[in-house]
KOLLOKOL-992248 format. One record per residue (C-alpha): x, y, z; residue number from 1. Coordinates in pm, 1 decimal. Layout:
! residues N
         x         y         z  fimar
         X         Y         Z    NUM
...
//
This chain:
! residues 531
         x         y         z  fimar
   10035.1    8678.9    7763.2      1
   10103.0    8588.0    8130.2      2
   10215.5    8861.2    8364.2      3
   10528.3    8759.8    8531.4      4
   10681.4    8955.2    8835.2      5
   11006.8    9047.9    8838.4      6
   11141.3    8788.7    9096.0      7
   11082.0    8566.8    8771.8      8
   11320.5    8680.5    8585.7      9
   11595.5    8448.0    8645.0     10
   11820.2    8283.9    8386.1     11
   12215.0    8229.3    8315.2     12
   12448.9    8566.8    8194.0     13
   12517.4    8658.4    7857.8     14
   12880.0    8579.4    7741.4     15
   12919.8    8975.2    7562.9     16
   12780.1    9207.3    7849.8     17
   12824.0    9459.7    7549.7     18
   12565.4    9314.9    7316.6     19
   12195.3    9347.6    7301.1     20
   12124.1    9022.8    7187.0     21
   12167.1    8787.9    7469.9     22
   12411.4    8529.9    7444.5     23
   12530.7    8201.0    7665.8     24
   12644.8    7844.7    7610.2     25
   12416.4    7743.4    7837.1     26
   12082.5    7868.9    7772.6     27
   11937.1    7834.2    7391.1     28
   11712.8    8161.2    7297.5     29
   11355.1    8044.7    7074.8     30
   11451.2    8111.7    6756.8     31
   11306.4    8374.8    6592.5     32
   11026.8    8253.4    6387.2     33
   11003.1    8294.4    6025.6     34
   10691.4    8420.4    5851.6     35
   10615.4    8416.0    5499.8     36
   10366.9    8660.8    5354.4     37
   10109.7    8635.3    5073.1     38
   10237.9    8819.0    4747.1     39
    9991.7    9054.6    4601.7     40
    9894.4    8953.2    4254.3     41
    9683.6    9114.0    3980.3     42
    9534.3    9422.8    4059.8     43
    9676.8    9415.3    4370.3     44
   10013.0    9441.1    4228.2     45
    9938.6    9719.7    3969.4     46
    9804.5    9920.5    4304.4     47
   10139.8    9843.3    4509.7     48
   10357.4    9917.2    4224.1     49
   10163.4   10236.2    4076.5     50
   10154.3   10380.0    4468.8     51
   10522.5   10330.6    4487.3     52
   10590.6   10511.0    4175.7     53
   10390.9   10778.5    4318.7     54
   10539.1   10798.3    4623.7     55
   10891.2   10752.8    4505.3     56
   10810.5   11080.6    4299.6     57
   10635.9   11261.2    4571.1     58
   10328.6   11297.5    4320.3     59
   10054.9   11316.5    4638.2     60
    9758.7   11405.9    4420.6     61
    9789.8   11109.2    4211.9     62
    9865.5   10920.2    4548.5     63
    9541.6   11076.0    4687.2     64
    9324.1   10926.3    4424.8     65
    9435.3   10594.0    4494.5     66
    9340.1   10584.3    4864.9     67
    8998.6   10493.1    4830.8     68
    9160.5   10190.5    4670.9     69
    9386.1   10048.8    4935.3     70
    9326.0    9783.9    5208.4     71
    9531.7    9663.9    5456.2     72
    9703.8    9424.1    5262.3     73
    9818.8    9682.7    5000.1     74
    9912.0    9922.3    5286.8     75
   10126.8    9656.7    5411.9     76
   10306.7    9545.0    5076.2     77
   10342.6    9898.5    4987.0     78
   10559.3    9960.4    5361.2     79
   10761.6    9625.0    5257.6     80
   10819.9    9796.7    4913.7     81
   10930.8   10137.9    5063.7     82
   11097.4   10000.6    5387.7     83
   11455.2   10106.5    5205.8     84
   11370.6   10459.0    5268.0     85
   11230.5   10558.6    5554.8     86
   11141.9   10899.1    5529.5     87
   10900.2   10822.3    5241.6     88
   10799.2   10508.2    5460.8     89
   10710.5   10732.1    5742.0     90
   10504.2   10997.2    5537.9     91
   10307.0   10736.4    5315.5     92
   10226.0   10590.1    5732.3     93
   10123.1   10907.4    5751.3     94
    9860.4   10980.4    5483.5     95
    9689.3   10626.1    5555.5     96
    9664.4   10725.7    5920.7     97
    9512.5   11068.4    5817.9     98
    9262.3   10917.3    5571.2     99
    9210.0   10572.5    5683.8    100
    9337.1   10482.8    6021.0    101
    9147.2   10120.0    6050.4    102
    9364.7   10008.2    5737.2    103
    9668.4   10067.6    6007.1    104
    9670.6    9653.4    6137.2    105
    9920.4    9539.7    6411.2    106
   10142.1    9389.8    6091.6    107
   10153.8    9761.4    5894.5    108
   10266.3    9912.0    6238.4    109
   10504.1    9645.7    6299.7    110
   10641.5    9708.1    5933.5    111
   10668.0   10082.8    6007.2    112
   10816.7   10031.2    6334.6    113
   11106.6    9783.8    6202.1    114
   11182.3   10063.6    5881.3    115
   11217.1   10307.8    6163.4    116
   11425.4   10128.9    6467.3    117
   11691.2    9982.1    6186.5    118
   11721.7   10360.8    6048.6    119
   11778.3   10434.8    6440.2    120
   11463.5   10674.2    6386.7    121
   11356.4   10591.3    6830.2    122
   11158.0   10912.9    6873.2    123
   10978.0   10861.0    6573.7    124
   10936.9   10473.1    6634.7    125
   10829.7   10587.0    7009.2    126
   10549.8   10831.4    6885.7    127
   10394.4   10541.1    6672.5    128
   10409.3   10300.4    6972.9    129
   10264.6   10521.3    7203.0    130
    9974.7   10569.5    6999.2    131
    9929.7   10183.7    6944.7    132
    9967.8   10127.8    7349.6    133
    9745.4   10382.4    7432.8    134
    9487.9   10256.9    7192.2    135
    9553.4    9861.5    7322.2    136
    9334.9    9638.2    7534.3    137
    9498.1    9432.0    7750.9    138
    9500.8    9116.1    7545.2    139
    9624.2    9308.8    7233.2    140
    9931.5    9393.4    7416.2    141
   10104.1    9035.9    7419.8    142
    9974.2    9046.0    7030.2    143
   10077.2    9344.6    6990.4    144
   10469.3    9210.6    7093.0    145
   10388.7    8879.9    6876.1    146
   10322.9    9079.5    6570.8    147
   10693.4    9252.2    6566.0    148
   10863.4    8886.2    6643.2    149
   10671.9    8792.6    6341.8    150
   10792.0    9037.6    6108.2    151
   11103.0    9063.0    6219.9    152
   11278.6    8878.5    6035.3    153
   11050.1    8993.4    5699.0    154
   11184.9    9324.0    5789.1    155
   11543.9    9290.0    5834.4    156
   11497.9    9455.2    6146.5    157
   11726.2    9570.6    6439.4    158
   11722.6    9441.6    6833.8    159
   11631.5    9817.4    6877.9    160
   11256.1    9732.4    6805.7    161
   11234.3    9546.1    7168.9    162
   11419.7    9831.1    7312.2    163
   11195.6   10075.3    7159.9    164
   10852.8    9889.9    7287.0    165
   10997.6    9855.3    7623.6    166
   11082.8   10155.6    7684.4    167
   10767.8   10343.3    7552.7    168
   10586.7   10091.9    7799.7    169
   10861.5   10263.4    8107.2    170
   10761.0   10619.6    7975.4    171
   10434.8   10583.4    8000.8    172
   10470.7   10380.7    8362.7    173
   10268.5   10087.8    8235.0    174
   10463.1    9841.0    8422.5    175
   10363.2    9533.6    8418.8    176
   10366.8    9571.3    8020.4    177
   10709.0    9693.9    8041.0    178
   10793.6    9374.1    8266.4    179
   10622.4    9153.8    8023.1    180
   10821.0    9286.1    7746.7    181
   11187.7    9236.7    7915.1    182
   11073.3    8905.4    7966.4    183
   11016.2    8754.8    7613.0    184
   11279.0    8996.3    7509.8    185
   11492.7    8712.3    7644.2    186
   11334.3    8434.2    7578.5    187
   11423.4    8497.2    7240.4    188
   11751.5    8674.3    7304.8    189
   11752.7    9033.0    7297.0    190
   11830.0    9254.7    7624.0    191
   11719.1    9636.9    7606.1    192
   12007.1    9926.8    7639.8    193
   12100.5   10060.8    7956.5    194
   11925.9   10367.3    7886.4    195
   11588.7   10251.1    7866.2    196
   11666.5   10023.9    8204.5    197
   11752.4   10357.2    8379.2    198
   11443.4   10510.2    8192.3    199
   11234.8   10182.2    8331.9    200
   11385.0   10216.0    8708.0    201
   11324.8   10586.9    8733.4    202
   10990.3   10543.5    8647.1    203
   10953.9   10271.8    8917.0    204
   11084.2   10546.1    9134.1    205
   10892.0   10818.2    9012.9    206
   10584.9   10601.5    9164.6    207
   10693.9   10483.9    9487.8    208
   10784.9   10123.3    9373.1    209
   11144.0   10132.1    9484.9    210
   11166.8    9723.0    9567.0    211
   11051.8    9649.1    9237.7    212
   11313.0    9906.8    9091.3    213
   11600.2    9705.7    9336.8    214
   11466.7    9365.6    9196.9    215
   11526.2    9527.2    8836.9    216
   11862.5    9612.8    8901.2    217
   11958.4    9325.6    9035.9    218
   11849.7    9122.1    8739.7    219
   12000.2    9354.5    8497.7    220
   12345.5    9220.8    8704.3    221
   12222.1    8873.6    8659.8    222
   12183.2    8882.8    8288.8    223
   12490.8    9103.5    8242.5    224
   12366.2    9435.3    8114.4    225
   12615.7    9686.7    8164.5    226
   12501.2    9972.9    8422.0    227
   12647.5   10303.8    8428.4    228
   12665.7   10609.2    8687.0    229
   12314.9   10679.2    8699.8    230
   12187.5   10331.2    8762.4    231
   12347.5   10299.6    9000.2    232
   12261.5   10631.7    9104.3    233
   11893.6   10492.9    9070.1    234
   11992.2   10224.7    9290.4    235
   12118.4   10411.4    9596.7    236
   11758.6   10645.6    9566.9    237
   11595.7   10326.9    9562.2    238
   11748.0   10188.4    9907.9    239
   11664.8   10533.0   10058.6    240
   11313.1   10465.1    9950.1    241
   11309.0   10173.3   10132.3    242
   11491.5   10308.3   10437.9    243
   11792.0   10095.8   10403.5    244
   12018.4   10348.6   10428.9    245
   12294.4   10164.5   10477.4    246
   12260.5    9947.1   10154.9    247
   12278.3   10293.7   10006.0    248
   12577.9   10373.4   10189.1    249
   12700.2   10054.6   10045.8    250
   12674.6   10089.2    9678.5    251
   12789.5   10442.5    9699.6    252
   13127.9   10331.6    9869.2    253
   13156.5   10048.8    9547.2    254
   13092.5   10255.6    9307.6    255
   13483.5   10363.7    9288.4    256
   13562.8   10014.7    9255.2    257
   13298.8    9957.6    8960.0    258
   13500.3   10229.7    8764.4    259
   13265.7   10530.6    8814.9    260
   13299.7   10848.1    9044.4    261
   13024.4   10954.9    9190.0    262
   12821.3   11278.0    9102.6    263
   12671.9   11579.1    9264.9    264
   12349.1   11378.5    9291.7    265
   12496.2   11064.2    9429.8    266
   12573.0   11260.0    9685.3    267
   12251.0   11457.9    9741.8    268
   12054.3   11122.4    9739.6    269
   12262.0   10967.5    9980.1    270
   12257.0   11368.1   10261.1    271
   11879.9   11398.7   10134.0    272
   11858.3   10992.7   10320.1    273
   12086.3   11053.4   10623.1    274
   11848.8   11390.1   10677.3    275
   11543.2   11203.1   10655.9    276
   11648.3   10979.8   10887.3    277
   11724.3   11270.7   11176.8    278
   12120.6   11213.3   11085.5    279
   12225.4   11527.5   10987.9    280
   12573.1   11571.8   11136.5    281
   12597.6   11287.1   10886.1    282
   12494.8   11427.6   10576.0    283
   12709.9   11766.1   10677.1    284
   13000.2   11537.9   10684.6    285
   12954.0   11342.6   10346.6    286
   12915.2   11749.6   10216.3    287
   13263.1   11778.1   10335.6    288
   13377.5   11437.1   10167.9    289
   13209.8   11557.0    9850.8    290
   13363.1   11886.7    9852.3    291
   13732.1   11754.5    9948.7    292
   13695.6   11451.2    9624.6    293
   13641.5   11809.0    9426.5    294
   13292.4   11771.2    9376.2    295
   13111.2   12125.6    9399.2    296
   12810.5   12135.6    9634.8    297
   12491.0   12276.4    9396.7    298
   12160.8   12418.9    9548.6    299
   12001.1   12070.2    9578.6    300
   12310.3   11984.8    9851.6    301
   12224.1   12372.9   10042.0    302
   11884.4   12355.8   10023.8    303
   11888.5   12007.7   10161.8    304
   12091.4   12078.0   10480.7    305
   11869.8   12395.1   10558.8    306
   11567.7   12199.7   10536.2    307
   11709.0   12006.0   10758.4    308
   11832.8   12189.8   11050.0    309
   11473.6   12458.1   11006.4    310
   11318.6   12151.9   11054.7    311
   11528.8   12019.1   11415.8    312
   11515.8   12473.5   11468.8    313
   11857.2   12510.2   11441.5    314
   11822.9   12839.3   11247.0    315
   12129.1   12981.3   11326.2    316
   12315.2   12660.7   11158.2    317
   12063.5   12699.0   10874.5    318
   12151.0   13071.0   10800.9    319
   12472.9   12972.3   10828.1    320
   12456.9   12789.3   10528.9    321
   12230.9   12983.1   10425.7    322
   12508.7   13250.0   10412.6    323
   12758.7   13028.6   10267.2    324
   12566.6   12915.9    9913.4    325
   12564.0   13245.9    9854.5    326
   12922.4   13293.7    9934.2    327
   12985.6   12961.4    9709.1    328
   12786.8   13182.4    9428.0    329
   12546.9   12926.5    9463.1    330
   12215.9   13128.2    9418.4    331
   11960.0   13038.4    9642.0    332
   11620.3   12963.8    9482.6    333
   11264.1   12961.1    9533.4    334
   11250.9   12629.6    9774.4    335
   11562.8   12763.5    9946.1    336
   11341.2   13101.8   10035.8    337
   11033.2   12892.1   10097.2    338
   11243.4   12676.7   10385.6    339
   11412.6   13002.8   10557.9    340
   11083.1   13167.3   10556.4    341
   10901.8   12843.1   10712.6    342
   11167.1   12783.4   10928.5    343
   11115.6   13126.2   11105.9    344
   10783.3   13156.5   11071.0    345
   10698.1   12839.6   11223.8    346
   10911.0   12962.1   11559.6    347
   10687.1   13271.1   11556.9    348
   11013.3   13477.7   11418.4    349
   10756.4   13625.7   11165.5    350
   10943.3   13978.8   11142.7    351
   11272.1   13790.2   11036.8    352
   11080.0   13581.8   10765.5    353
   10974.7   13881.0   10625.0    354
   11296.3   14030.8   10615.8    355
   11415.3   13691.8   10378.8    356
   11118.5   13763.0   10213.6    357
   11198.1   14079.4   10159.0    358
   11540.8   13995.2   10053.1    359
   11380.5   13722.6    9801.3    360
   11179.9   13955.2    9587.8    361
   11484.9   14236.0    9587.4    362
   11723.1   13930.6    9434.7    363
   11445.0   13888.7    9165.3    364
   11331.6   13528.4    9288.3    365
   10966.9   13483.5    9248.0    366
   10761.9   13421.3    9570.3    367
   10514.3   13120.4    9498.5    368
   10187.5   13022.9    9698.2    369
   10409.5   12836.5    9955.4    370
   10594.9   13133.0   10020.0    371
   10275.9   13300.2   10091.9    372
   10156.2   13034.8   10265.7    373
   10459.0   13017.0   10529.9    374
   10399.1   13409.9   10613.4    375
   10029.0   13353.8   10628.3    376
   10106.3   13060.4   10885.9    377
   10332.6   13261.8   11054.7    378
   10133.4   13594.6   11131.9    379
    9839.3   13410.2   11178.4    380
    9956.1   13196.2   11474.4    381
   10078.1   13520.0   11634.3    382
    9727.0   13656.1   11623.0    383
    9845.8   13928.0   11345.6    384
    9556.9   13885.5   11094.0    385
    9539.6   14240.5   10923.6    386
    9855.9   14198.1   10844.1    387
    9760.0   13845.6   10678.4    388
    9494.0   13986.6   10523.5    389
    9720.7   14260.6   10298.4    390
    9894.4   13950.3   10231.4    391
    9600.1   13754.2   10109.4    392
    9500.2   14108.6    9906.1    393
    9848.2   14081.7    9753.9    394
    9787.0   13715.2    9635.6    395
    9496.5   13761.2    9442.2    396
    9697.6   14067.1    9249.7    397
    9950.6   13789.9    9136.7    398
    9698.2   13546.8    9050.3    399
    9826.9   13295.9    9315.1    400
    9544.4   13055.2    9395.6    401
    9495.6   12980.5    9788.7    402
    9489.1   12634.9    9867.9    403
    9385.9   12404.9   10152.6    404
    9705.3   12545.4   10375.1    405
    9600.8   12914.4   10299.7    406
    9298.9   12853.5   10434.8    407
    9410.9   12675.5   10728.0    408
    9654.5   12945.2   10801.4    409
    9355.2   13227.8   10775.1    410
    9102.7   12968.0   10975.4    411
    9387.0   12970.0   11260.1    412
    9458.7   13310.3   11274.0    413
    9084.1   13409.5   11363.5    414
    9065.1   13132.9   11592.7    415
    9316.0   13216.5   11764.4    416
    9184.5   13575.6   11810.3    417
    8901.0   13402.6   11932.4    418
    8657.2   13461.7   11666.4    419
    8490.9   13088.6   11559.4    420
    8257.8   13251.1   11375.4    421
    8445.2   13440.5   11125.5    422
    8650.9   13088.9   11086.7    423
    8373.3   12894.8   11046.8    424
    8290.9   13125.7   10694.6    425
    8669.1   13077.3   10580.8    426
    8607.3   12755.6   10663.0    427
    8290.9   12741.1   10408.4    428
    8505.7   12940.8   10148.9    429
    8756.4   12713.2   10147.0    430
    8489.0   12418.3   10069.3    431
    8334.8   12531.4    9827.4    432
    8663.1   12665.8    9672.5    433
    8708.7   12310.5    9627.5    434
    8969.4   12255.3    9901.3    435
    8949.7   12020.1   10116.2    436
    9052.0   12084.8   10538.0    437
    9222.8   11866.9   10769.0    438
    9154.6   11666.8   11055.4    439
    9373.9   11952.8   11262.6    440
    9165.7   12254.2   11051.2    441
    8841.7   12144.4   11191.5    442
    8932.1   12037.1   11522.5    443
    9099.8   12391.2   11609.0    444
    8768.2   12595.6   11463.8    445
    8548.8   12340.2   11706.8    446
    8769.8   12404.4   12031.5    447
    8762.0   12773.7   11963.1    448
    8341.5   12737.9   11931.5    449
    8373.0   12508.1   12232.2    450
    8641.5   12712.9   12427.6    451
    8380.4   13002.6   12393.2    452
    8079.9   12799.2   12522.8    453
    7980.0   12744.5   12160.0    454
    7814.5   12508.1   12130.7    455
    7584.3   12591.0   11847.9    456
    7854.7   12682.7   11653.4    457
    8051.1   12411.6   11705.3    458
    7745.2   12139.3   11644.3    459
    7749.5   12395.0   11282.6    460
    8091.6   12265.9   11250.3    461
    7984.5   11949.2   11263.6    462
    7705.2   11930.6   11087.2    463
    7826.9   12071.9   10758.6    464
    8092.1   11770.4   10733.0    465
    7818.1   11523.9   10813.0    466
    7611.9   11710.1   10510.1    467
    7848.8   11654.4   10288.7    468
    7776.6   11356.5   10004.9    469
    8025.3   11146.2   10117.9    470
    8085.0   11284.4   10494.1    471
    8404.4   11295.1   10691.4    472
    8652.2   11009.2   10741.3    473
    8619.9   10815.3   11062.1    474
    8889.1   10908.9   11174.2    475
    8817.1   11252.0   11124.1    476
    8482.0   11194.2   11289.7    477
    8630.3   11035.5   11608.0    478
    8832.8   11325.6   11683.1    479
    8554.6   11566.4   11678.1    480
    8338.5   11349.9   11895.5    481
    8594.2   11329.4   12163.8    482
    8606.1   11707.4   12137.1    483
    8233.1   11758.8   12175.2    484
    8181.1   11441.2   12403.7    485
    8451.2   11618.6   12673.4    486
    8203.0   11874.1   12727.8    487
    7886.3   11803.0   12583.6    488
    7840.7   11464.0   12626.1    489
    7487.1   11307.6   12522.2    490
    7319.2   11645.1   12395.8    491
    7519.8   11591.3   12099.5    492
    7346.8   11255.4   12046.6    493
    7016.4   11411.7   12072.9    494
    7051.6   11692.7   11848.5    495
    7193.4   11435.9   11580.7    496
    6860.6   11241.0   11622.8    497
    6660.6   11575.3   11579.5    498
    6813.1   11611.7   11251.8    499
    6750.4   11258.7   11175.5    500
    6393.3   11342.0   11215.5    501
    6404.0   11637.0   11017.8    502
    6531.0   11455.0   10735.1    503
    6844.9   11635.6   10778.6    504
    7074.4   11323.4   10824.9    505
    7047.2   10962.8   10681.5    506
    6956.2   10729.7   11019.0    507
    7251.3   10517.4   10885.2    508
    7503.2   10800.9   10960.1    509
    7319.9   10857.3   11272.1    510
    7395.4   10533.5   11380.7    511
    7778.0   10585.4   11302.0    512
    7835.8   10849.3   11473.1    513
    7630.9   10755.8   11757.2    514
    7849.8   10486.4   11808.0    515
    8201.0   10669.2   11785.4    516
    8069.0   10909.6   12022.4    517
    8025.3   10601.7   12279.7    518
    8346.3   10459.8   12191.4    519
    8503.0   10832.2   12234.2    520
    8354.7   10771.9   12599.2    521
    8508.2   10523.4   12687.6    522
    8854.3   10705.5   12692.2    523
    8696.8   10957.9   12922.8    524
    8352.3   10960.6   13119.0    525
    8150.2   10676.6   12993.4    526
    7768.5   10784.6   12985.1    527
    7566.6   10566.1   13177.6    528
    7192.0   10712.5   13060.8    529
    7085.9   10536.2   12817.2    530
    6983.9   10753.5   12485.7    531
//
């Protein structure tokens, strides 16, 4: 099956938008193939009839004795004979799957899918599909669709079997296979339900593929799949992800004309987009419009606005919103408190941040690692490492695992107190614990060594990074070399060259570092000395 992009999904619309089957006077779907199958005879027929009888009478002991004599041909015909009873069919299918899964070919799998979907047992059908898809290689996905379409008339099936396939691909985030299934469904005159389309768009948005989600929505409209308010919410979300806030607002404004009333989630998505683009006042106005229209703001609405005010350093406004939500009986959650604490601590107001933290605990809201990281960063930024140490002990008591941000805050605290050696010990513990330091953390630590005129200490940091199996990224190397070159110049190259001679540093890595050092010096002092 050739892969087709969303942009190729351009067919004329169907006449009846409520149908799951595509109908149009201008376009004729491919006829669904009518495949006949070889009928069982002789011993095969005897086994099928006997097994069918045992299944109808739930005589599992006798059926188990027959199992060694089953093959895929017999299994297929037993399922066909049982298709009026989905419950027994599924029990038999699972029995075969348990004892000899090799007997379950694409044909037998297709038959059980038809049985389940035409009886509206979609959860069971999707469970079967997930197992099939998980074991499929690339070539098998096309054959799976072929097998389902070829057995469709034989099982007197329902269009929902294709919807289940499309939906399962979407759930598993196999977007290419979902797209191909959508295209092939249309070729035979079938369309997925709006619920499955919504799930597909949601999965795309979760993987930051908003462009494809918007294109898919346009295709839904072209083939006249009836959209709902959730579809439009995701379209708004998609435009917001793409930074096209005007398009998102246009969809929002047109919702009423399409017969839909915006939900609180519709408003929240748009408010968040305004806040993220620095249009905080517009977000506040939209919240007021929401309330005038009888939509009650929820914790997400308030959290979004609090986050926006804290990011702009407008803590008074953030606190007003924080108080308002409590007045409106909207309970602040962990995210609310974390945002407030972080906002105060980032501006050095650690005492106020601590007060909010204590309120959080009094109200029974569980603190997480982000809560402690915000407090630690605030304390360490002003050198209050002793208080930070108490918080670290509390982390251990609550069995919260420190992450990169935790260590970065603690390292910052030691650098502020001009204890680069202690900072380097924390750095090594950080790396040993599997946490990855960022560029700012390493630069800060190296600057602390250099400001103390401890070039050997700074070199130890630099060397430790170079000794890693992968080594630091080029951007990290460049930043560190700038720090060194500013004060140490060519001595760094000489010391690194000694590491090469001692076998501690690969020559290739040395050449890379040397070239970066010279590039760094072009921006400042050019090294005239030829090393």
